[in-house]
N, C-alpha and C positions, 0 to 999 in steps of 0.2 A: 248505487251498487246493489246488486241482488244479494240478499243474505238468507237464501233459502234454507240453509242449514240450521237456522236458529230454532227449528222445530226439534232438533236433536237435544238430548239432555246435556247439560254442561259437563257432567262427568265423562260422557262419551267424547265430547269435543276435547277435553283435557287429555284423555287417553290417546285419541287419534293424533293430537298435536305433538305430544312427546314421542309417540311411536314414529311419526313421520320424520321428525328431526333425527331420531336415533338411526333409522334406516338410511336416511340421506348421508349421515356422517360415516356410517359403516361402509357404504358403497363407494364413496370417494376415497376413503382412507385405505381401503383394500384394493383400490383401482379396478373394481368390478365394472364401474361405469365412469365415463368422463364427467367432470363437474357440470358441463352443459346439459348432458342427457339426464343426469341425476336431478338437476334443478327443474327440469321439465316433467319427467316421468313420475318421480316420487310424489310431488305435490298433486299432480293430476289424479293419480290413483287414490290418494288419501282424501282429496277434495271430493271425489265422487262417493267415497265411503261416508263422508260427512254429510252427504245429501245435497251437494251443490247443484247437481244436475246440469242442465244446459246453461245455468247462470254462471258456471265457472269461467266461461269465456269473457263475460262482462267484468268479472272480478279481476282477471288477469289484465285486460285492456285498461281498466281503471288504474291499476298499479303501474302499468307500463308508461302511462302518461307522464308520471313523475321521473321516469328513467331516461326519457329521450334526450333531455339536455345533458345529462351525465354521459350518455353514450356519445353524443356529438363532441363533448369536451375531450373525452378519452381518445376518440378517433383522431381528431386533428392534433392533439398533443403528441400522440404517437408518431404521426406523420412529421410534425415539426421537428421534434427532437431526433427522430430517425434521420432526417435530412441533415441536421447539424452534426450528427456523428459521421455521416457519410462524407460531408465536405471537410471534415477534419477540425472542427471547432474545439473539440474536447481533447485532441491529441496532446497539446502542451500540458493540459491539466493532468492527464493520466501519467505523462512522463515525470511531472513534478512530484505527484503522489508516490510514484514508484521509487524515485530517488530518495524520498524521505522515509518510506516504509521498508525499502530494501526488498529482499526476496523471501522474507520470513512470513509464512502464512499467518502466524499468530498476530503479527503486527498489522498485516493487511486486514484481517477480520476486525481487530480492535479499531483500526482506522475507519473501517466501514461504519462501525457503531458511532464513533465520534462525528463523522460527517453527517450521518442520518439524523442524529440528535440535534446537531447545529442547524441543519436546514429545516428541521421540524419546527423551529421557532416561528416560522411564518404561519403555522397553524393549518397548513394545507397538506394532506397526505399525498395527493397525486403529484404535486410539485416535488415533495421530498423524494418519492420513489423514482421519479423520472431522472432527477439530477444525480441521485445516489447510484442508480443503475448505470446511467451514462458514464459516470466517472469510474466506477469500480468493476463493472462486469467484464470489460476487456482485460483487466488485470487478473481477475479470477480465471478466465479462460486461458490467458497466457501462461499462468502458473499451474494450470490444470487442477484448480481448486473447484469444489462443488458450488454451483450457483445457488443451491438450496441454502447453504450457509449464509450467503448474501441476503436472500429474502428473509431468512429467519432473523438475522441481526437487525436489518433495516426495519422489519415489522415490529420487533420488540422496542427499538428506540423510538419510533414514531408513535406507537401505541402509548408508551409511557409519557411522552411529551404532549400527548393529545389533551391533557387536563389543563393546559394553559388557558386562560380566560377567553382568548380569541379563537380557540380551537373548536368550540362548539358545545361539547358536553357540559362543561362547567356553566356556561351561559344558559343552557337549557335547564339545568338543575336549579339555578338561581331564579330563573323566570317562572318555572313551574311552582316554586314554593314562595314566590314574591319576596325574595331577599336580595341583598346587594351581592354582586358577583365577587367583590373583594373579600367579603366575609366567608365566602366558600373557598377561594383559592389561597389566600395568604397563609392561613394556618396549615395548609396542605403542602407548603413548600418543602418542609423536611421529608415528607413522604415522597415527593417528586424526586428530590436529590437521592434518597435511598433507592428508589426504583431505578434511577439512572446508573447508580453504582452496581446494582445487581445485573443490569443489562451489560455493562462493561465487563463484569466478571464472567457472564455467560459467553460474551464475545471472545474473551481471552481463552477460555476453556475450549470453545469450538475451534479457535485457531490452532491450539495445541493438538486437537484431534486431527485437524487437516494436515498439520505438519507430520504427525506420526503416520497418517494414512498414506501420504505421498512417499514418505521414506520407505514404507513397507511394500507399496504396490509398484513403485518405480525407482528401485535402487540404482538402476543404471543412469538415471538422471539426477536424482537427489542425493545419492550416496548414502553413507551411514555415518553415525556420530564419530566413529573412529577413523574414517577414511576421507570424509568430505573436506574440501578446502574452501575457505571463505573467499568471497569476491564481492566487489562493490556493485551497487545498483547500476552504475554506468555500464556494466557489462551487458545489461539488458538494453541500454539505450542505443548503443552503437551509432551515435551521431544524431541525425535529425529525427530518426524514428526508432521506436523500441525494437524493431526487428533488425536494425542495423543496415537496412537496405540503402540508406543514403550516406553511410559512413565512408570515409576516404580510405581506399585500399584495404577495406575490411578492418581498420583499426577499431578496436573496442568490441569486436565480435568475438565471443568465446574467450574473453580475456579473463585470466585468473589473477588473483592477487596472492602472492606468497611472501614469505619472510625474505628479507634481503639475503640471508645466508643460503637460501635455497631449500632449507629444510621446512617440511610442513609444520605449521604451528600446532601446538598441543590443543586438542579439543576435548573438553570435559564431557561427562555424561549428560550434563544439562545444556550443552551447547546446541545451537541451532544446526539442524542438518541442512546443508546448502548444496547448491548445484555443483557437480563436478564438471559438467560440460554444458555451457550455456547454448551451444549450437542446437541442443535438443529442443530449446524453447524458441530460438530465433531463426531456425531454418525456414526459409521462405516457402519451402515445399511441405512444411509440417501441416498435416491435416487440421490440427487444432487452430492454426492461424486463419484458416478459411472461415472459421466461425467468429473470429474477433472483428472488431471494428477498427483495428489499427494497422491493417495491411498498408505499408508505405507506398505500394505500387497501385493502389486502387484508383480507378479512373475517375472517381467522383470527387477526389481532393480538389479544393479550390483555395490554395494558399494565398493568392492575391486578394481574395475576398474575406480574409480572416477578420479584419477589423470591422468590415460591414456586418458580417454574421454575428460578431460579438455585440456590436451596437444594437442590432435587431433583437437579439436574445435578451439583452438588458432591458430594452423597451418593453418586450413582451412580459418579462418578469415584473417590471414596474407597473404595468397595467393590471397584472394579476393581483399584486398587493394592494394597489389603489382601489380596485374593484369599481371602476367607473362605468364599465360596460360589461355585459355578460361574458364570462370566460370562454364559452364555446366560440363566440364570435372573434375574440382576441386571437385564439389559435387558428381559426379559419383564415383570418387576414394575414397572420404571421406566416402560415404555411404557404399561402398564395404568393406573398412577397418573396419568401425564401426560394420557392420554385422558380419564379420569374427571373430573379437576379442570378441565381446560381446555375440554372438550367434553361437558358433562353430558347433552346430548341424544343419544339412541341413534343417530339418523340422522346426526348430525354425526360421531359416533365412527366409524361405518361409512364415511362419506365420506372421512375422514382416512386410514383404512387403505387404501382403494381409491386415494387420491391418490398414495400411495407405492408402490403395487403394481409399477409398471414398474421402479423401481430394485431392488426386492426380487427380482423375477423375474430380472432381468439378472444380478445377482451370485450368487444361489443356484443358478441353472441352470449357471453356469460352475463353481461349486464342485463340484456333482454330476457335471458332465461331466469335470472333472479327475480324478475317481475312475477313469474309463475308462483314461486315460493311465497313471496310477500303478499301477493294477491290472494292466494288460498288461505294463508294464515289469518289475514285480516278479514277477507270477505266471508269466510265460513264462521267467523266468530271464535276461532281457536285461540288467538292471542288474548282476547278478552276473557275467555273461560280459564285459560291457563294462569293469567295474572290473578284473577279472583280466587282461584283454587290455592295458589301459593300463599296469598294473604290469609285465607281461612285456616290453613293447616298450622299456622304458627300459634302454639298454645299461649294462653295468657301468662303463664309462668315465665315465659321467655320475653315478655314485654320489655323489661329493662335492657335486653340485648338487641333491641330492634335496629339500632344503628349498625351493629356488627353483622346482624343477619342481612340487612340491606346490602352491605358491602359484599358479602358472600354471594347473595342472590344476583348482584349486578354482573358477576362474572359470566354465568351461563345465559342470563336473560338478555343482556345487551348483545350477546353473540347471535341469538336466534330471533331477535326483533330489532327494529330500528331504534336509534337513540330517541327519536320523537315518541315512539310508542312507550318506551320505558319511562322516560323522564316526565312526560305529560300524562301518561295513563296509569302507570304503576306507582311511581314515587309519591305522588300526592296522597294516595290511599295509605301507603306504608307510613308516611310522615304523620298523617292524622292519627293513626293508631299509636305511634311512638310518643306523640304529644301527651297522651294520658299517663305516660311513665316519666315525664320530666325531660324528655330528650328533645332538644331544640331542632327547628327546621334546618338550621345551618349545619348541624352535626349530621343530619340525615343526608343533606346534599353532598357533604364531603365524603361520606361513606359511599354514596352512589356512584361517584366518579372513579373509584379505585378499580373498577372492572374494565377500564378502557384499554389497558394493554391486551386483554383477551378479546375485547370487542373488535379491535382493529384487524383481527385475523379472520373475521367472519366473511363468508362468501357474499353476504349482503352488503359489504362495504366495497364500493367500486374501486377505491384506491388499491386495495389488496389484489383485486383482479388485474389491475394494471401492472402491479409489481411482478406477479408471477408470470404474466404474459411477456413483459419486457425481458425478464430473465430466462424465459423459456423453461419454466419450472412447473411441474404438475402441482395443482392445488393440494392434492392429497399428500404428496411428499412434503410440501411446506407445512401442512398441519401436523404431520407426524413429528416434525422437529420443533415446531414453534409453540404448539398449544400448551404443553405442560410447563414450558419455560415462562410463557406469558401468564399462566395461572400463578406461578410462584412469584412473579413480579407484582401482580395484583395483590396477593396475600401479604407480601412484604410491605407494600404501601399501606394496606389496611392496618397491619400490625403497628407500623410506625405512627400512623395517625392515632391509634389508641394509646400508645406510649406517650405521645406528646400532648394528649388531651384534646386534640382536634376532633376526634371521634370518641365520644364518651359513652359511659354505661349509666343508664338511669337508676 
């Protein structure tokens, strides 16, 4: 790889690196540019200022080599799970969740957090976001809730759970400092639990905000606390499908539950504002239903193949967990089998692939564009210069606080560079310095993983690009809602680690 910019002074590279990151974030959060354009244009301009010259192309191509397998994985995973949604595999799951959560947005958002945290135990962000979105997005659209809330809560839960030993960062930290992974993770369990509690709290508060927003913006549907009448989740179900399209004689559609005496029940100020007319949600002609995956009349439903599709999906997930063959190939074969069995007609197969093309293009283009940012950061030497500068500016008087400083630094640094760059390039230098103040390598490793909730929101993380693409959410909108919350979760985990002694002060 060409590193023409090494003729530049390190201070200049540091300045250009931080300026590039700042400009990129401002542009996507103010929606001045789409993330794809920002990922391409901003690094290109700053890379040329850094002296990359014509070598910038080689830098990007070198970075893109590592992105191709990820792009293939995301592409065929989107096609596969899109097919499973189309054929109705997840319809029973959505109806079950809806029955359990009812129509309360606060419970729906909290349920999203619980589901995402549970699925995150497999250590794979892409799987977590695919399953969480497949199960919950139709419910959000049906209830007219904001999909940004879904991406925010799912991102927070997955980022917090990302410190499990098999998730990647913890293993990297342990390997970089040549210590046992259990010595890193086990003392951090209280921090992990505290982080999850904070995520659930954020989820509940976001759910309350959604409840109030819907009550204010759509009073004709949601009513008010003083006038709304409660009803059961079955009112949404309407029989075989949530829209009520398969119900007998319309039974269950628009069904209210009132007190036996006919009087409306008393509703306190803290009660849930619920729907007065469920027809507003289940009307088959409702434009919102056109965007959901639960239309009971969609031509792609394959109820006779329900068990086959379930078995195929279980097999695909089993191969994913077993990691016997490359994951992109698993989803390639899974998509091919799903298409062949569910849509034996060639024209139908082509139509299904085209139907999911917008989601595929959105996420794959961002993955490829991210190679420009990572290629310029690495190829110009910006990452190296920025890391060295951060280490140098820490005064010797703050040496005893090196573990705490590392935890704080891990929040922004893992956002703007890969985990490999941080754990194998920056952490060993910080740990060597901390050793002079009696801070163990294990403590440094524990502190370094507390930034993972923030890291998982980075545009350099393919899984988060998949999440926002599946939910059809703008990355800038996601960042507006999730970044400060993920920073709070990271700081809470760091603080709990200090209180329990897992992260000490020299």
